[in-house]
C-alpha positions in Angstrom: -16.6 -120.7 -28.1 -19.9 -121.5 -26.3 -20.2 -122.0 -22.6 -21.0 -125.7 -23.3 -17.6 -126.2 -24.9 -16.0 -124.3 -22.0 -17.5 -126.6 -19.5 -16.5 -129.7 -21.4 -12.9 -128.5 -21.7 -12.5 -127.5 -18.1 -14.1 -130.6 -16.7 -12.2 -132.9 -19.1 -8.8 -131.5 -18.1 -9.7 -131.4 -14.4 -11.0 -135.0 -14.2 -8.1 -136.2 -16.3 -5.6 -134.9 -13.7 -7.7 -135.9 -10.7 -8.2 -139.4 -12.1 -4.4 -139.7 -12.8 -3.7 -139.2 -9.1 -2.3 -135.7 -9.4 -2.7 -133.6 -6.2 -5.9 -131.6 -6.2 -4.2 -128.3 -5.8 -1.9 -129.0 -8.8 -4.8 -130.3 -10.9 -6.7 -127.0 -10.3 -3.6 -124.9 -11.1 -2.9 -126.8 -14.3 -6.5 -126.6 -15.4 -6.5 -122.8 -14.8 -3.3 -122.4 -16.8 -4.7 -124.2 -19.7 -7.9 -122.2 -19.5 -6.0 -118.9 -19.3 -4.0 -119.9 -22.4 -7.1 -120.8 -24.4 -9.5 -118.0 -23.4 -7.4 -114.9 -22.8 -4.3 -113.1 -24.0 -3.5 -111.8 -20.4 0.0 -112.8 -19.2 -0.5 -116.0 -17.3 2.4 -115.6 -14.8 1.3 -112.1 -13.8 -2.3 -113.1 -13.4 -1.3 -116.1 -11.3 0.9 -114.1 -9.0 -1.6 -111.3 -8.4 -4.6 -113.7 -7.9 -2.7 -116.1 -5.6 -1.2 -113.4 -3.5 -4.5 -111.5 -3.0 -6.2 -114.7 -2.1 -3.6 -116.0 0.3 -2.8 -112.7 2.1 -6.1 -112.5 3.8 -5.8 -111.9 7.6 -8.8 -114.1 8.2 -6.9 -117.1 6.9 -4.4 -116.8 9.7 -7.0 -118.5 11.9 -6.8 -121.6 9.8 -3.4 -122.9 10.8 -3.9 -122.0 14.4 -7.2 -123.9 14.7 -5.5 -126.9 12.9 -2.6 -126.7 15.3 -5.0 -126.6 18.3 -6.7 -129.8 17.1 -3.3 -131.5 16.4 -2.2 -130.8 20.0 -5.4 -132.1 21.5 -5.3 -135.1 19.2 -2.1 -136.2 20.9 -3.5 -135.8 24.5 -5.7 -138.0 26.6 -8.7 -135.8 25.8 -10.9 -138.6 24.4 -10.4 -140.6 27.6 -11.3 -137.6 29.7 -14.4 -137.0 27.6 -15.5 -140.6 27.8 -15.2 -140.8 31.6 -16.8 -137.4 32.1 -19.8 -138.0 29.9 -20.5 -141.7 30.7 -22.3 -141.1 34.0 -24.8 -138.7 32.4 -25.4 -139.9 28.9 -25.3 -143.6 29.7 -28.7 -143.5 31.4 -30.4 -142.7 28.1 -31.9 -145.6 26.0 -28.9 -146.7 23.9 -26.5 -146.3 26.8 -22.9 -145.3 26.1 -23.5 -145.0 22.3 -24.6 -141.5 23.2 -21.1 -140.8 24.5 -19.8 -141.3 20.9 -22.1 -138.5 19.9 -21.6 -136.2 22.9 -17.8 -136.6 22.9 -17.7 -136.0 19.1 -19.8 -132.8 19.5 -17.5 -131.5 22.3 -14.3 -132.4 20.4 -15.7 -130.8 17.3 -16.0 -127.6 19.2 -12.3 -127.7 19.8 -10.6 -129.2 16.8 -12.7 -128.1 13.8 -11.8 -131.2 11.9 -14.0 -134.1 11.0 -11.3 -136.8 10.6 -9.6 -135.7 13.8 -12.9 -135.9 15.7 -13.5 -139.5 14.5 -9.9 -140.6 15.2 -9.7 -139.0 18.6 -13.0 -140.1 20.0 -12.9 -143.5 18.3 -9.5 -144.6 19.7 -11.1 -144.5 23.2 -14.7 -145.4 22.6 -14.4 -148.3 20.2 -12.5 -150.6 22.6 -14.7 -149.6 25.5 -18.0 -150.2 23.6 -16.8 -153.5 22.1 -15.9 -154.7 25.6 -19.4 -154.0 26.7 -20.9 -155.9 23.7 -22.5 -153.0 21.9 -23.6 -153.8 18.3 -20.7 -153.1 16.0 -22.8 -151.4 13.4 -24.1 -148.9 16.0 -20.6 -148.2 17.3 -19.4 -147.4 13.8 -22.5 -145.7 12.7 -22.8 -143.2 15.6 -19.1 -142.5 15.5 -19.0 -141.9 11.7 -22.1 -139.7 11.7 -21.2 -137.7 14.8 -17.7 -137.2 13.6 -18.9 -135.1 10.8 -19.9 -132.5 13.4 -16.3 -131.2 13.2 -17.3 -129.5 9.9 -20.4 -127.7 11.4 -19.8 -126.9 15.1 -17.5 -123.9 15.4 -14.6 -123.4 15.1 -14.9 -125.3 11.8 -12.0 -125.2 9.4 -14.3 -125.7 6.4 -16.5 -122.8 7.6 -13.5 -120.6 7.7 -12.6 -121.5 4.1 -16.2 -120.9 3.0 -16.2 -117.5 4.8 -13.0 -116.4 3.0 -14.3 -117.7 -0.3 -17.6 -115.8 -0.2 -16.3 -112.8 1.8 -18.6 -113.4 4.8 -17.8 -112.7 8.5 -16.2 -115.8 10.1 -17.6 -114.8 13.5 -21.1 -114.5 12.1 -20.8 -117.9 10.4 -19.7 -119.5 13.6 -22.8 -118.0 15.3 -25.0 -119.3 12.5 -23.7 -122.8 12.8 -23.8 -123.2 16.6 -27.6 -124.0 17.0 -27.8 -126.2 13.9 -24.7 -128.1 15.2 -26.2 -128.8 18.6 -29.6 -129.6 16.9 -28.0 -132.1 14.6 -26.2 -133.8 17.5 -29.5 -134.0 19.2 -31.0 -135.6 16.1 -28.3 -138.3 16.1 -29.0 -139.0 19.8 -32.8 -139.2 19.0 -32.1 -141.8 16.4 -30.1 -143.9 18.9 -33.0 -143.6 21.4 -35.6 -144.7 18.8 -33.4 -147.6 17.7 -32.9 -148.8 21.3 -36.6 -148.6 22.0 -37.6 -150.4 18.8 -34.9 -153.1 19.1 -35.5 -153.6 22.8 -31.8 -153.6 23.6 -31.0 -152.0 26.9 -27.6 -150.7 28.0 -28.1 -149.2 31.5 -24.5 -148.3 32.3 -24.9 -144.7 33.2 -25.3 -144.9 37.0 -24.7 -141.3 38.2 -24.2 -142.5 41.7 -23.0 -140.4 44.6 -22.2 -136.8 44.8 -18.5 -137.5 44.7 -18.9 -139.4 41.4 -20.8 -136.5 39.9 -18.2 -134.1 41.1 -15.4 -136.3 39.6 -17.2 -136.5 36.2 -17.7 -132.7 36.2 -14.0 -132.2 37.0 -13.1 -134.4 34.1 -15.2 -132.2 31.8 -14.3 -128.8 33.2 -10.9 -128.2 31.4 -12.5 -129.1 28.0 -15.6 -127.0 28.6 -13.5 -124.1 29.8 -11.4 -124.2 26.6 -14.5 -124.3 24.5 -16.0 -121.3 26.4 -12.7 -119.4 26.1 -12.4 -119.9 22.3 -16.1 -119.6 21.2 -17.1 -117.2 23.9 -14.4 -114.7 23.1 -15.6 -114.6 19.5 -19.4 -114.3 20.4 -18.8 -111.6 23.0 -16.7 -109.6 20.6 -13.6 -109.6 22.8 -11.6 -111.4 20.1 -11.6 -112.0 16.4 -11.5 -115.5 15.0 -7.8 -115.3 14.6 -7.2 -114.1 18.1 -9.5 -116.7 19.5 -7.6 -119.4 17.6 -4.3 -118.2 19.2 -6.1 -118.3 22.6 -7.1 -121.9 21.7 -3.6 -123.0 20.9 -2.4 -121.6 24.2 -5.3 -123.3 26.0 -4.7 -126.6 24.3 -1.0 -126.5 25.3 -2.0 -125.7 28.9 -4.6 -128.5 28.9 -2.1 -131.0 27.5 0.5 -130.0 30.2 -2.3 -130.3 32.8 -2.9 -133.9 31.6 0.8 -134.5 31.6 0.5 -135.9 28.0 2.5 -133.3 26.1 6.2 -134.2 25.6 8.7 -132.8 23.1 7.9 -135.6 20.5 4.2 -135.0 20.7 4.7 -131.2 20.4 6.9 -131.5 17.3 4.5 -134.0 15.8 1.6 -131.5 16.3 3.6 -128.7 14.6 4.5 -130.9 11.6 0.9 -132.2 11.4 -0.5 -128.7 11.4 2.1 -127.5 8.8 1.3 -130.4 6.4 -2.5 -130.0 6.7 -2.3 -126.2 6.3 0.0 -126.5 3.3 -2.4 -129.0 1.6 -5.4 -126.7 2.2 -3.5 -123.5 1.0 -2.4 -125.3 -2.1 -6.0 -126.2 -2.9 -7.1 -122.6 -2.2 -4.3 -121.3 -4.5 -5.5 -123.6 -7.4 -9.2 -122.8 -6.8 -8.7 -119.0 -6.8 -6.7 -119.1 -10.0 -9.2 -121.5 -11.6 -12.0 -119.1 -10.6 -10.2 -116.3 -12.5 -9.7 -118.5 -15.6 -13.4 -119.5 -15.6 -14.3 -115.8 -15.2 -12.7 -115.0 -18.6 -15.0 -117.6 -20.3 -18.1 -116.0 -18.8 -19.1 -119.4 -17.6 -20.1 -118.6 -14.0 -22.3 -115.7 -15.1 -23.8 -117.7 -17.9 -24.6 -120.6 -15.6 -26.1 -118.4 -12.9 -28.2 -116.6 -15.6 -29.4 -120.0 -17.0 -30.4 -121.2 -13.5 -32.3 -117.9 -12.9 -34.0 -118.3 -16.3 -35.3 -121.6 -15.2 -37.3 -119.8 -12.6 -36.8 -122.6 -10.1 -38.4 -122.3 -6.7 -35.9 -122.0 -3.8 -36.9 -125.5 -2.7 -36.2 -127.0 -6.2 -32.8 -125.2 -6.3 -31.9 -126.6 -2.9 -32.9 -130.1 -4.0 -30.7 -129.8 -7.1 -27.7 -128.4 -5.1 -28.1 -131.1 -2.4 -27.9 -133.9 -5.0 -25.0 -132.1 -6.8 -22.9 -131.9 -3.6 -23.7 -135.5 -2.5 -22.5 -136.8 -5.9 -19.5 -134.4 -5.9 -18.6 -135.5 -2.4 -18.3 -139.1 -3.6 -15.2 -138.1 -5.4 -13.8 -135.0 -3.6 -13.1 -134.1 0.0 -15.2 -131.4 1.7 -12.7 -128.6 1.4 -12.1 -129.3 -2.3 -15.9 -129.4 -3.0 -16.3 -126.0 -1.4 -13.5 -124.1 -3.1 -14.0 -125.8 -6.4 -17.7 -124.9 -6.8 -18.2 -121.6 -5.0 -17.1 -119.5 -8.0 -20.1 -120.9 -9.9 -22.5 -121.6 -7.1 -22.2 -118.2 -5.2 -23.7 -116.0 -7.9 -26.7 -118.2 -8.4 -27.3 -118.6 -4.7 -27.2 -114.8 -4.2 -29.4 -114.3 -7.2 -31.9 -116.7 -5.7 -32.0 -114.6 -2.6 -30.5 -117.0 -0.1 -28.9 -115.7 3.1 -25.2 -116.6 2.7 -24.9 -117.3 6.5 -27.8 -119.8 6.2 -26.3 -121.2 3.0 -23.0 -121.7 4.7 -24.6 -123.9 7.4 -26.6 -125.8 4.7 -23.4 -126.4 2.7 -21.5 -127.7 5.8 -24.2 -130.3 6.3 -24.4 -131.6 2.7 -20.5 -131.7 2.7 -20.7 -133.6 6.0 -22.8 -136.2 4.1 -19.9 -136.6 1.7 -17.6 -137.6 4.6 -19.6 -140.8 5.0 -20.4 -141.8 1.4 -18.2 -144.1 -0.6 -15.9 -144.3 -2.5 -14.1 -141.3 -1.1 -15.5 -140.7 2.4 -12.7 -139.6 4.6 -14.5 -140.7 7.8 -15.0 -144.1 6.3 -11.3 -144.5 5.7 -10.4 -143.4 9.2 -12.9 -145.9 10.7 -11.6 -148.7 8.4 -8.2 -148.3 9.8 -9.4 -148.2 13.3 -11.9 -151.1 13.2 -10.5 -153.4 10.5 -13.9 -153.7 8.8 -14.3 -153.5 5.0 -15.4 -150.2 3.5 -18.8 -151.5 2.4 -19.7 -152.6 6.0 -18.7 -149.2 7.4 -20.7 -147.4 4.7 -23.8 -149.5 5.4 -23.4 -148.8 9.1 -23.2 -145.1 8.4 -26.3 -145.0 6.2 -28.8 -144.3 9.0 -26.8 -141.2 10.0 -26.7 -140.1 6.4 -30.5 -140.2 6.2 -30.7 -138.3 9.6 -28.7 -135.5 8.0 -30.9 -135.6 4.9 -33.9 -135.1 7.1 -32.2 -132.3 9.0 -31.5 -130.5 5.7 -35.2 -130.5 5.2 -35.8 -129.1 8.7 -33.2 -126.4 8.1 -34.9 -125.4 4.8 -38.3 -125.2 6.5 -36.9 -123.4 9.6 -34.1 -121.1 8.4 -34.2 -119.3 11.7 -32.1 -122.2 13.2 -29.2 -120.6 11.4 -30.2 -116.9 11.1 -31.6 -116.2 14.6 -28.4 -116.2 16.7 -26.3 -114.0 14.3 -29.2 -111.5 14.2 -29.4 -111.4 18.0 -25.6 -111.1 18.7 -24.8 -108.8 15.7 
C-alpha cells in the first residue's frame, strides 16, 4: 500500500473521531490501533504497553504537573491585582497608557504559570474592569490581552515547551534559555504596536504618574514577591543549581508561600488547585499517550521517512520550508489546541526539520510562536473562548480585535528567521 493511501486512511480515521467529538487522546489511540492492525502483525497490546510506558516514564515529564500546579495556585490568588498595581505607575506613562499593563502583566505571569489560557484569565479578570472604567477602547483591551496572553507558551517555564522537549529529546533547560530573549522581544513588539497605535490615533491615556518616592517604593514592593519567584524558578535552572523538575518543585513551594503572604490561600482554593492540576495533567498525558502510540503505528507504514524524503527531494530553501510549515501550523491550529498540534505532528515534522539542518532549539522557539498564533485564530482559539466568557462579546468581534496581534507575531516570525541568534545566543553562552 502506498504512502498516499496510508495518509488518507490515517487522516480519515483521525478526523472522523475528532469531528465526532471524541477526546483527542482517545482519537489518537484508536487511530493508532487501527493503523497497527492494518500495517503490522506485531501484537497490538504489547506494543501499546511498551510504547506508552517508555514515553510516560520520562523523568523530565515530572516537571509538567508541578508547573501546572504552580500556575493553578497563583490563578487563585490576588496576583493579577498585585501586578496591575505594581506595573501601572511605570508602564502607564507610555503612549497607550495602561494597555501596556495588559502586556507587562501577561509577560510576568507567563514566566510563572506556563499556560496561555491561565495568563489571559488571571490578568484579564483584573485589567478588563479597570480599563473599561477608564474608557479605554474595547478592541484594544481585548486585542492586547489576547495577544500578550499567548506569551504563556513562549516565556519559560512553558508547558508546551516541556512537551516539545520531551517529544524531540532536547534539553528542557536549553529550550527555556532559547525562548527567554524571543519571549521578551515579542512582548516588546506588542508594546511597540500599542505605542504606534496611540500615536497614530492621537488618543492619550496619561495615567502613569510615578509620583513620590513612597509611591515608587510601594509599587516595587508589590512586584517584589512575584519577581523573586520568577528569579528563583528561572534563575535556578539557568545557573545550573536545579533541573527543570527541581525548579518546578521550588516554584510550587514559592507559589504557596506567596499565596499565604497575600492571605488568599484557603483550604478550598488549595484543593481546587490540586484538582485543576490533576485534570489538566491527565488530559495532557492522555494526548501524549495517544500521540506516542500513533507515532509508532505511522512508523510501520514508512510514512514519516517517506514524507521527509519527499520534502528533501523538493530541494526547498530553508525559507520556503519555514513558510510552508508556518501556513501548515496556522491552519492546523484552527482546529486543534497547541499541545495537540505539537504532539500530533512532531513524528513527521522532526525528521524533515533535522534533514533541513535547522537547530532544534531555534525550531522549538519558532514552533511556540506559530502555535501561539493558533490560540487567537477561530474557530478553535482557546484564548478567544476565555475572553468571550470574560467580556460577553461574540467570537467574531474578539477575533477581529486580536488580528493586529496575530500580524505582529507573523512579523516576528520573519525577524526570528532572519536573526536566529535571538534564540541560539543565550543557550550557547550559558551552556
